[in-house]
PyMOL Python script that loads the backbone (N, CA, C, O; Angstrom):
from pymol import cmd

cmd.read_pdbstr("""\
ATOM      1  N   MET A   1     -36.265 -42.005 135.974  1.00  0.00           N
ATOM      2  CA  MET A   1     -35.245 -42.643 135.166  1.00  0.00           C
ATOM      3  C   MET A   1     -35.876 -43.069 133.842  1.00  0.00           C
ATOM      4  O   MET A   1     -36.998 -43.576 133.829  1.00  0.00           O
ATOM      5  N   ASN A   2     -35.185 -42.874 132.753  1.00  0.00           N
ATOM      6  CA  ASN A   2     -35.724 -43.300 131.468  1.00  0.00           C
ATOM      7  C   ASN A   2     -35.422 -44.774 131.239  1.00  0.00           C
ATOM      8  O   ASN A   2     -34.641 -45.384 131.971  1.00  0.00           O
ATOM      9  N   ARG A   3     -36.035 -45.323 130.239  1.00  0.00           N
ATOM     10  CA  ARG A   3     -35.882 -46.750 129.968  1.00  0.00           C
ATOM     11  C   ARG A   3     -34.443 -47.121 129.618  1.00  0.00           C
ATOM     12  O   ARG A   3     -33.935 -48.135 130.096  1.00  0.00           O
ATOM     13  N   ILE A   4     -33.783 -46.316 128.795  1.00  0.00           N
ATOM     14  CA  ILE A   4     -32.395 -46.612 128.435  1.00  0.00           C
ATOM     15  C   ILE A   4     -31.533 -46.600 129.693  1.00  0.00           C
ATOM     16  O   ILE A   4     -30.733 -47.508 129.915  1.00  0.00           O
ATOM     17  N   GLY A   5     -31.700 -45.584 130.498  1.00  0.00           N
ATOM     18  CA  GLY A   5     -30.936 -45.481 131.739  1.00  0.00           C
ATOM     19  C   GLY A   5     -31.195 -46.649 132.674  1.00  0.00           C
ATOM     20  O   GLY A   5     -30.270 -47.164 133.303  1.00  0.00           O
ATOM     21  N   GLU A   6     -32.451 -47.069 132.765  1.00  0.00           N
ATOM     22  CA  GLU A   6     -32.805 -48.212 133.611  1.00  0.00           C
ATOM     23  C   GLU A   6     -32.109 -49.474 133.121  1.00  0.00           C
ATOM     24  O   GLU A   6     -31.583 -50.254 133.915  1.00  0.00           O
ATOM     25  N   ARG A   7     -32.110 -49.664 131.814  1.00  0.00           N
ATOM     26  CA  ARG A   7     -31.484 -50.862 131.248  1.00  0.00           C
ATOM     27  C   ARG A   7     -29.974 -50.853 131.466  1.00  0.00           C
ATOM     28  O   ARG A   7     -29.381 -51.882 131.789  1.00  0.00           O
ATOM     29  N   ILE A   8     -29.355 -49.686 131.287  1.00  0.00           N
ATOM     30  CA  ILE A   8     -27.911 -49.580 131.508  1.00  0.00           C
ATOM     31  C   ILE A   8     -27.589 -49.910 132.961  1.00  0.00           C
ATOM     32  O   ILE A   8     -26.673 -50.684 133.237  1.00  0.00           O
ATOM     33  N   LYS A   9     -28.332 -49.333 133.875  1.00  0.00           N
ATOM     34  CA  LYS A   9     -28.072 -49.580 135.300  1.00  0.00           C
ATOM     35  C   LYS A   9     -28.279 -51.046 135.650  1.00  0.00           C
ATOM     36  O   LYS A   9     -27.483 -51.629 136.386  1.00  0.00           O
ATOM     37  N   ARG A  10     -29.332 -51.636 135.132  1.00  0.00           N
ATOM     38  CA  ARG A  10     -29.607 -53.048 135.404  1.00  0.00           C
ATOM     39  C   ARG A  10     -28.458 -53.930 134.910  1.00  0.00           C
ATOM     40  O   ARG A  10     -28.001 -54.824 135.623  1.00  0.00           O
ATOM     41  N   LYS A  11     -27.995 -53.669 133.682  1.00  0.00           N
ATOM     42  CA  LYS A  11     -26.879 -54.457 133.138  1.00  0.00           C
ATOM     43  C   LYS A  11     -25.600 -54.194 133.926  1.00  0.00           C
ATOM     44  O   LYS A  11     -24.837 -55.123 134.190  1.00  0.00           O
ATOM     45  N   ARG A  12     -25.359 -52.953 134.302  1.00  0.00           N
ATOM     46  CA  ARG A  12     -24.166 -52.605 135.084  1.00  0.00           C
ATOM     47  C   ARG A  12     -24.186 -53.353 136.407  1.00  0.00           C
ATOM     48  O   ARG A  12     -23.160 -53.872 136.845  1.00  0.00           O
ATOM     49  N   ASP A  13     -25.342 -53.410 137.040  1.00  0.00           N
ATOM     50  CA  ASP A  13     -25.479 -54.134 138.304  1.00  0.00           C
ATOM     51  C   ASP A  13     -25.243 -55.633 138.113  1.00  0.00           C
ATOM     52  O   ASP A  13     -24.651 -56.284 138.973  1.00  0.00           O
ATOM     53  N   GLN A  14     -25.708 -56.178 136.985  1.00  0.00           N
ATOM     54  CA  GLN A  14     -25.488 -57.600 136.706  1.00  0.00           C
ATOM     55  C   GLN A  14     -23.998 -57.925 136.630  1.00  0.00           C
ATOM     56  O   GLN A  14     -23.567 -58.999 137.049  1.00  0.00           O
ATOM     57  N   PHE A  15     -23.224 -56.995 136.098  1.00  0.00           N
ATOM     58  CA  PHE A  15     -21.779 -57.192 135.977  1.00  0.00           C
ATOM     59  C   PHE A  15     -21.033 -56.739 137.230  1.00  0.00           C
ATOM     60  O   PHE A  15     -19.805 -56.798 137.291  1.00  0.00           O
ATOM     61  N   LYS A  16     -21.791 -56.288 138.226  1.00  0.00           N
ATOM     62  CA  LYS A  16     -21.216 -55.818 139.490  1.00  0.00           C
ATOM     63  C   LYS A  16     -20.168 -54.717 139.281  1.00  0.00           C
ATOM     64  O   LYS A  16     -19.123 -54.683 139.931  1.00  0.00           O
ATOM     65  N   LEU A  17     -20.497 -53.819 138.344  1.00  0.00           N
ATOM     66  CA  LEU A  17     -19.640 -52.663 138.079  1.00  0.00           C
ATOM     67  C   LEU A  17     -20.234 -51.452 138.771  1.00  0.00           C
ATOM     68  O   LEU A  17     -21.445 -51.236 138.730  1.00  0.00           O
ATOM     69  N   ASN A  18     -19.382 -50.661 139.406  1.00  0.00           N
ATOM     70  CA  ASN A  18     -19.914 -49.417 139.943  1.00  0.00           C
ATOM     71  C   ASN A  18     -19.882 -48.357 138.844  1.00  0.00           C
ATOM     72  O   ASN A  18     -19.299 -48.561 137.779  1.00  0.00           O
ATOM     73  N   LEU A  19     -20.505 -47.251 139.120  1.00  0.00           N
ATOM     74  CA  LEU A  19     -20.630 -46.165 138.145  1.00  0.00           C
ATOM     75  C   LEU A  19     -19.263 -45.724 137.627  1.00  0.00           C
ATOM     76  O   LEU A  19     -19.077 -45.547 136.423  1.00  0.00           O
ATOM     77  N   ASN A  20     -18.312 -45.548 138.538  1.00  0.00           N
ATOM     78  CA  ASN A  20     -16.975 -45.086 138.149  1.00  0.00           C
ATOM     79  C   ASN A  20     -16.263 -46.074 137.240  1.00  0.00           C
ATOM     80  O   ASN A  20     -15.592 -45.674 136.288  1.00  0.00           O
ATOM     81  N   GLU A  21     -16.406 -47.371 137.531  1.00  0.00           N
ATOM     82  CA  GLU A  21     -15.730 -48.394 136.724  1.00  0.00           C
ATOM     83  C   GLU A  21     -16.247 -48.400 135.288  1.00  0.00           C
ATOM     84  O   GLU A  21     -15.464 -48.412 134.339  1.00  0.00           O
ATOM     85  N   LEU A  22     -17.578 -48.392 135.135  1.00  0.00           N
ATOM     86  CA  LEU A  22     -18.132 -48.412 133.782  1.00  0.00           C
ATOM     87  C   LEU A  22     -17.803 -47.124 133.047  1.00  0.00           C
ATOM     88  O   LEU A  22     -17.438 -47.160 131.872  1.00  0.00           O
ATOM     89  N   ALA A  23     -17.924 -45.997 133.715  1.00  0.00           N
ATOM     90  CA  ALA A  23     -17.626 -44.715 133.071  1.00  0.00           C
ATOM     91  C   ALA A  23     -16.188 -44.691 132.560  1.00  0.00           C
ATOM     92  O   ALA A  23     -15.930 -44.232 131.447  1.00  0.00           O
ATOM     93  N   LYS A  24     -15.261 -45.179 133.364  1.00  0.00           N
ATOM     94  CA  LYS A  24     -13.852 -45.201 132.958  1.00  0.00           C
ATOM     95  C   LYS A  24     -13.651 -46.096 131.742  1.00  0.00           C
ATOM     96  O   LYS A  24     -12.929 -45.728 130.816  1.00  0.00           O
ATOM     97  N   ARG A  25     -14.282 -47.265 131.735  1.00  0.00           N
ATOM     98  CA  ARG A  25     -14.162 -48.189 130.601  1.00  0.00           C
ATOM     99  C   ARG A  25     -14.735 -47.583 129.318  1.00  0.00           C
ATOM    100  O   ARG A  25     -14.222 -47.812 128.222  1.00  0.00           O
ATOM    101  N   VAL A  26     -15.802 -46.809 129.477  1.00  0.00           N
ATOM    102  CA  VAL A  26     -16.476 -46.211 128.319  1.00  0.00           C
ATOM    103  C   VAL A  26     -15.766 -44.942 127.852  1.00  0.00           C
ATOM    104  O   VAL A  26     -15.848 -44.568 126.682  1.00  0.00           O
ATOM    105  N   GLY A  27     -15.064 -44.283 128.782  1.00  0.00           N
ATOM    106  CA  GLY A  27     -14.353 -43.060 128.432  1.00  0.00           C
ATOM    107  C   GLY A  27     -15.172 -41.802 128.638  1.00  0.00           C
ATOM    108  O   GLY A  27     -14.970 -40.797 127.957  1.00  0.00           O
ATOM    109  N   ILE A  28     -16.105 -41.868 129.591  1.00  0.00           N
ATOM    110  CA  ILE A  28     -16.893 -40.689 129.945  1.00  0.00           C
ATOM    111  C   ILE A  28     -16.774 -40.478 131.452  1.00  0.00           C
ATOM    112  O   ILE A  28     -16.294 -41.354 132.172  1.00  0.00           O
ATOM    113  N   SER A  29     -17.205 -39.330 131.917  1.00  0.00           N
ATOM    114  CA  SER A  29     -17.137 -39.062 133.353  1.00  0.00           C
ATOM    115  C   SER A  29     -18.240 -39.836 134.076  1.00  0.00           C
ATOM    116  O   SER A  29     -19.267 -40.181 133.493  1.00  0.00           O
ATOM    117  N   SER A  30     -18.002 -40.093 135.345  1.00  0.00           N
ATOM    118  CA  SER A  30     -19.023 -40.787 136.131  1.00  0.00           C
ATOM    119  C   SER A  30     -20.284 -39.934 136.256  1.00  0.00           C
ATOM    120  O   SER A  30     -21.390 -40.468 136.334  1.00  0.00           O
ATOM    121  N   SER A  31     -20.121 -38.615 136.274  1.00  0.00           N
ATOM    122  CA  SER A  31     -21.307 -37.751 136.349  1.00  0.00           C
ATOM    123  C   SER A  31     -22.121 -37.834 135.058  1.00  0.00           C
ATOM    124  O   SER A  31     -23.351 -37.787 135.096  1.00  0.00           O
ATOM    125  N   ALA A  32     -21.440 -37.957 133.919  1.00  0.00           N
ATOM    126  CA  ALA A  32     -22.157 -38.104 132.645  1.00  0.00           C
ATOM    127  C   ALA A  32     -22.936 -39.415 132.628  1.00  0.00           C
ATOM    128  O   ALA A  32     -24.091 -39.448 132.203  1.00  0.00           O
ATOM    129  N   LEU A  33     -22.310 -40.491 133.086  1.00  0.00           N
ATOM    130  CA  LEU A  33     -23.001 -41.779 133.129  1.00  0.00           C
ATOM    131  C   LEU A  33     -24.178 -41.727 134.098  1.00  0.00           C
ATOM    132  O   LEU A  33     -25.243 -42.275 133.812  1.00  0.00           O
ATOM    133  N   SER A  34     -23.996 -41.084 135.222  1.00  0.00           N
ATOM    134  CA  SER A  34     -25.081 -40.931 136.189  1.00  0.00           C
ATOM    135  C   SER A  34     -26.255 -40.180 135.572  1.00  0.00           C
ATOM    136  O   SER A  34     -27.411 -40.558 135.765  1.00  0.00           O
ATOM    137  N   GLN A  35     -25.960 -39.127 134.835  1.00  0.00           N
ATOM    138  CA  GLN A  35     -27.026 -38.359 134.184  1.00  0.00           C
ATOM    139  C   GLN A  35     -27.754 -39.208 133.147  1.00  0.00           C
ATOM    140  O   GLN A  35     -28.973 -39.104 133.007  1.00  0.00           O
ATOM    141  N   ILE A  36     -27.017 -40.044 132.423  1.00  0.00           N
ATOM    142  CA  ILE A  36     -27.640 -40.939 131.442  1.00  0.00           C
ATOM    143  C   ILE A  36     -28.562 -41.924 132.162  1.00  0.00           C
ATOM    144  O   ILE A  36     -29.709 -42.118 131.760  1.00  0.00           O
ATOM    145  N   GLU A  37     -28.055 -42.539 133.222  1.00  0.00           N
ATOM    146  CA  GLU A  37     -28.851 -43.522 133.957  1.00  0.00           C
ATOM    147  C   GLU A  37     -30.090 -42.904 134.594  1.00  0.00           C
ATOM    148  O   GLU A  37     -31.111 -43.575 134.746  1.00  0.00           O
ATOM    149  N   ASN A  38     -30.008 -41.647 134.963  1.00  0.00           N
ATOM    150  CA  ASN A  38     -31.138 -40.974 135.611  1.00  0.00           C
ATOM    151  C   ASN A  38     -32.034 -40.212 134.644  1.00  0.00           C
ATOM    152  O   ASN A  38     -32.950 -39.509 135.073  1.00  0.00           O
ATOM    153  N   GLY A  39     -31.782 -40.341 133.347  1.00  0.00           N
ATOM    154  CA  GLY A  39     -32.637 -39.723 132.351  1.00  0.00           C
ATOM    155  C   GLY A  39     -32.465 -38.231 132.196  1.00  0.00           C
ATOM    156  O   GLY A  39     -33.317 -37.565 131.608  1.00  0.00           O
ATOM    157  N   LYS A  40     -31.375 -37.696 132.718  1.00  0.00           N
ATOM    158  CA  LYS A  40     -31.128 -36.258 132.615  1.00  0.00           C
ATOM    159  C   LYS A  40     -30.280 -35.908 131.402  1.00  0.00           C
ATOM    160  O   LYS A  40     -30.135 -34.736 131.055  1.00  0.00           O
ATOM    161  N   ALA A  41     -29.722 -36.927 130.758  1.00  0.00           N
ATOM    162  CA  ALA A  41     -28.927 -36.734 129.545  1.00  0.00           C
ATOM    163  C   ALA A  41     -29.096 -37.984 128.693  1.00  0.00           C
ATOM    164  O   ALA A  41     -29.388 -39.066 129.202  1.00  0.00           O
ATOM    165  N   PHE A  42     -28.908 -37.819 127.401  1.00  0.00           N
ATOM    166  CA  PHE A  42     -28.989 -38.948 126.494  1.00  0.00           C
ATOM    167  C   PHE A  42     -27.633 -39.161 125.847  1.00  0.00           C
ATOM    168  O   PHE A  42     -26.987 -38.202 125.422  1.00  0.00           O
ATOM    169  N   PRO A  43     -27.195 -40.417 125.768  1.00  0.00           N
ATOM    170  CA  PRO A  43     -25.874 -40.687 125.196  1.00  0.00           C
ATOM    171  C   PRO A  43     -25.879 -40.543 123.683  1.00  0.00           C
ATOM    172  O   PRO A  43     -26.903 -40.731 123.025  1.00  0.00           O
ATOM    173  N   THR A  44     -24.717 -40.208 123.147  1.00  0.00           N
ATOM    174  CA  THR A  44     -24.563 -40.250 121.692  1.00  0.00           C
ATOM    175  C   THR A  44     -24.584 -41.716 121.282  1.00  0.00           C
ATOM    176  O   THR A  44     -24.426 -42.597 122.127  1.00  0.00           O
ATOM    177  N   ILE A  45     -24.773 -41.982 120.018  1.00  0.00           N
ATOM    178  CA  ILE A  45     -24.785 -43.365 119.547  1.00  0.00           C
ATOM    179  C   ILE A  45     -23.422 -44.011 119.774  1.00  0.00           C
ATOM    180  O   ILE A  45     -23.346 -45.210 120.042  1.00  0.00           O
ATOM    181  N   ILE A  46     -22.359 -43.242 119.672  1.00  0.00           N
ATOM    182  CA  ILE A  46     -21.012 -43.778 119.907  1.00  0.00           C
ATOM    183  C   ILE A  46     -20.859 -44.187 121.373  1.00  0.00           C
ATOM    184  O   ILE A  46     -20.332 -45.259 121.670  1.00  0.00           O
ATOM    185  N   THR A  47     -21.316 -43.338 122.279  1.00  0.00           N
ATOM    186  CA  THR A  47     -21.251 -43.663 123.707  1.00  0.00           C
ATOM    187  C   THR A  47     -22.145 -44.852 124.018  1.00  0.00           C
ATOM    188  O   THR A  47     -21.755 -45.737 124.778  1.00  0.00           O
ATOM    189  N   LEU A  48     -23.327 -44.881 123.443  1.00  0.00           N
ATOM    190  CA  LEU A  48     -24.249 -45.986 123.676  1.00  0.00           C
ATOM    191  C   LEU A  48     -23.646 -47.305 123.191  1.00  0.00           C
ATOM    192  O   LEU A  48     -23.786 -48.331 123.856  1.00  0.00           O
ATOM    193  N   LYS A  49     -22.985 -47.280 122.048  1.00  0.00           N
ATOM    194  CA  LYS A  49     -22.322 -48.478 121.513  1.00  0.00           C
ATOM    195  C   LYS A  49     -21.209 -48.927 122.448  1.00  0.00           C
ATOM    196  O   LYS A  49     -21.056 -50.123 122.696  1.00  0.00           O
ATOM    197  N   SER A  50     -20.440 -47.993 122.964  1.00  0.00           N
ATOM    198  CA  SER A  50     -19.358 -48.322 123.888  1.00  0.00           C
ATOM    199  C   SER A  50     -19.908 -48.919 125.184  1.00  0.00           C
ATOM    200  O   SER A  50     -19.359 -49.888 125.709  1.00  0.00           O
ATOM    201  N   ILE A  51     -20.987 -48.341 125.694  1.00  0.00           N
ATOM    202  CA  ILE A  51     -21.626 -48.883 126.899  1.00  0.00           C
ATOM    203  C   ILE A  51     -22.105 -50.310 126.624  1.00  0.00           C
ATOM    204  O   ILE A  51     -21.871 -51.213 127.428  1.00  0.00           O
ATOM    205  N   ALA A  52     -22.773 -50.507 125.496  1.00  0.00           N
ATOM    206  CA  ALA A  52     -23.269 -51.837 125.133  1.00  0.00           C
ATOM    207  C   ALA A  52     -22.121 -52.838 125.046  1.00  0.00           C
ATOM    208  O   ALA A  52     -22.235 -53.957 125.546  1.00  0.00           O
ATOM    209  N   ASP A  53     -21.030 -52.447 124.421  1.00  0.00           N
ATOM    210  CA  ASP A  53     -19.875 -53.342 124.304  1.00  0.00           C
ATOM    211  C   ASP A  53     -19.338 -53.730 125.676  1.00  0.00           C
ATOM    212  O   ASP A  53     -19.044 -54.900 125.921  1.00  0.00           O
ATOM    213  N   GLN A  54     -19.211 -52.762 126.560  1.00  0.00           N
ATOM    214  CA  GLN A  54     -18.681 -53.032 127.900  1.00  0.00           C
ATOM    215  C   GLN A  54     -19.623 -53.914 128.721  1.00  0.00           C
ATOM    216  O   GLN A  54     -19.178 -54.651 129.601  1.00  0.00           O
ATOM    217  N   LEU A  55     -20.904 -53.839 128.437  1.00  0.00           N
ATOM    218  CA  LEU A  55     -21.895 -54.626 129.172  1.00  0.00           C
ATOM    219  C   LEU A  55     -22.287 -55.899 128.421  1.00  0.00           C
ATOM    220  O   LEU A  55     -23.250 -56.574 128.784  1.00  0.00           O
ATOM    221  N   GLN A  56     -21.529 -56.215 127.375  1.00  0.00           N
ATOM    222  CA  GLN A  56     -21.733 -57.425 126.571  1.00  0.00           C
ATOM    223  C   GLN A  56     -23.182 -57.582 126.126  1.00  0.00           C
ATOM    224  O   GLN A  56     -23.797 -58.638 126.276  1.00  0.00           O
ATOM    225  N   THR A  57     -23.702 -56.490 125.574  1.00  0.00           N
ATOM    226  CA  THR A  57     -25.063 -56.493 125.067  1.00  0.00           C
ATOM    227  C   THR A  57     -25.078 -55.712 123.757  1.00  0.00           C
ATOM    228  O   THR A  57     -24.023 -55.377 123.219  1.00  0.00           O
ATOM    229  N   THR A  58     -26.248 -55.428 123.255  1.00  0.00           N
ATOM    230  CA  THR A  58     -26.366 -54.675 122.008  1.00  0.00           C
ATOM    231  C   THR A  58     -27.029 -53.330 122.266  1.00  0.00           C
ATOM    232  O   THR A  58     -27.712 -53.134 123.271  1.00  0.00           O
ATOM    233  N   VAL A  59     -26.814 -52.420 121.345  1.00  0.00           N
ATOM    234  CA  VAL A  59     -27.506 -51.136 121.417  1.00  0.00           C
ATOM    235  C   VAL A  59     -29.011 -51.388 121.360  1.00  0.00           C
ATOM    236  O   VAL A  59     -29.783 -50.753 122.079  1.00  0.00           O
ATOM    237  N   GLY A  60     -29.415 -52.312 120.508  1.00  0.00           N
ATOM    238  CA  GLY A  60     -30.832 -52.647 120.389  1.00  0.00           C
ATOM    239  C   GLY A  60     -31.457 -53.055 121.705  1.00  0.00           C
ATOM    240  O   GLY A  60     -32.579 -52.654 122.017  1.00  0.00           O
ATOM    241  N   GLU A  61     -30.735 -53.856 122.483  1.00  0.00           N
ATOM    242  CA  GLU A  61     -31.264 -54.271 123.783  1.00  0.00           C
ATOM    243  C   GLU A  61     -31.364 -53.080 124.726  1.00  0.00           C
ATOM    244  O   GLU A  61     -32.340 -52.959 125.467  1.00  0.00           O
ATOM    245  N   LEU A  62     -30.369 -52.205 124.708  1.00  0.00           N
ATOM    246  CA  LEU A  62     -30.393 -51.043 125.599  1.00  0.00           C
ATOM    247  C   LEU A  62     -31.511 -50.068 125.254  1.00  0.00           C
ATOM    248  O   LEU A  62     -32.071 -49.424 126.142  1.00  0.00           O
ATOM    249  N   ILE A  63     -31.839 -49.956 123.969  1.00  0.00           N
ATOM    250  CA  ILE A  63     -32.907 -49.026 123.587  1.00  0.00           C
ATOM    251  C   ILE A  63     -34.280 -49.690 123.570  1.00  0.00           C
ATOM    252  O   ILE A  63     -35.285 -49.036 123.287  1.00  0.00           O
ATOM    253  N   GLY A  64     -34.326 -50.987 123.872  1.00  0.00           N
ATOM    254  CA  GLY A  64     -35.607 -51.684 123.935  1.00  0.00           C
ATOM    255  C   GLY A  64     -36.171 -52.023 122.582  1.00  0.00           C
ATOM    256  O   GLY A  64     -37.387 -52.044 122.393  1.00  0.00           O
ATOM    257  N   GLU A  65     -35.294 -52.288 121.641  1.00  0.00           N
ATOM    258  CA  GLU A  65     -35.692 -52.560 120.267  1.00  0.00           C
ATOM    259  C   GLU A  65     -36.709 -53.695 120.142  1.00  0.00           C
ATOM    260  O   GLU A  65     -37.589 -53.642 119.283  1.00  0.00           O
ATOM    261  N   ASN A  66     -36.599 -54.702 120.975  1.00  0.00           N
ATOM    262  CA  ASN A  66     -37.473 -55.867 120.851  1.00  0.00           C
ATOM    263  C   ASN A  66     -38.693 -55.819 121.757  1.00  0.00           C
ATOM    264  O   ASN A  66     -39.478 -56.766 121.793  1.00  0.00           O
ATOM    265  N   GLU A  67     -38.858 -54.724 122.486  1.00  0.00           N
ATOM    266  CA  GLU A  67     -40.031 -54.605 123.348  1.00  0.00           C
ATOM    267  C   GLU A  67     -41.234 -54.183 122.521  1.00  0.00           C
ATOM    268  O   GLU A  67     -41.136 -53.332 121.637  1.00  0.00           O
ATOM    269  N   SER A  68     -42.362 -54.792 122.825  1.00  0.00           N
ATOM    270  CA  SER A  68     -43.568 -54.401 122.106  1.00  0.00           C
ATOM    271  C   SER A  68     -44.120 -53.120 122.711  1.00  0.00           C
ATOM    272  O   SER A  68     -44.053 -52.902 123.921  1.00  0.00           O
ATOM    273  N   VAL A  69     -44.657 -52.297 121.858  1.00  0.00           N
ATOM    274  CA  VAL A  69     -45.248 -51.035 122.292  1.00  0.00           C
ATOM    275  C   VAL A  69     -46.750 -51.226 122.356  1.00  0.00           C
ATOM    276  O   VAL A  69     -47.375 -51.661 121.388  1.00  0.00           O
ATOM    277  N   GLN A  70     -47.321 -50.900 123.496  1.00  0.00           N
ATOM    278  CA  GLN A  70     -48.767 -51.021 123.645  1.00  0.00           C
ATOM    279  C   GLN A  70     -49.412 -49.681 123.340  1.00  0.00           C
ATOM    280  O   GLN A  70     -49.073 -48.656 123.931  1.00  0.00           O
ATOM    281  N   MET A  71     -50.334 -49.713 122.420  1.00  0.00           N
ATOM    282  CA  MET A  71     -51.054 -48.508 122.036  1.00  0.00           C
ATOM    283  C   MET A  71     -52.331 -48.424 122.863  1.00  0.00           C
ATOM    284  O   MET A  71     -52.968 -49.444 123.124  1.00  0.00           O
ATOM    285  N   PRO A  72     -52.705 -47.231 123.272  1.00  0.00           N
ATOM    286  CA  PRO A  72     -53.951 -47.082 124.063  1.00  0.00           C
ATOM    287  C   PRO A  72     -55.183 -47.390 123.243  1.00  0.00           C
ATOM    288  O   PRO A  72     -56.300 -47.313 123.755  1.00  0.00           O
TER     289      PRO A  72
END
""", "prot")
cmd.dss("prot")
cmd.show_as("cartoon", "prot")
cmd.util.cbc("prot")
cmd.orient("prot")
């Protein structure tokens, strides 16, 4: 699972939404959302914004904007 997908799933679980419920609210198929959460597909910025809105968060939080990157 990629980091964006992990964050989406974590937030979805916090709101006690199942995959189908969030997908319907966002306007994408549940299989598309599943692929995003499992790192097999990447959302468009429009889809990512819609997901963030439904999960009452920001795109920045979903993409890990504030996480520090550790260099080797």
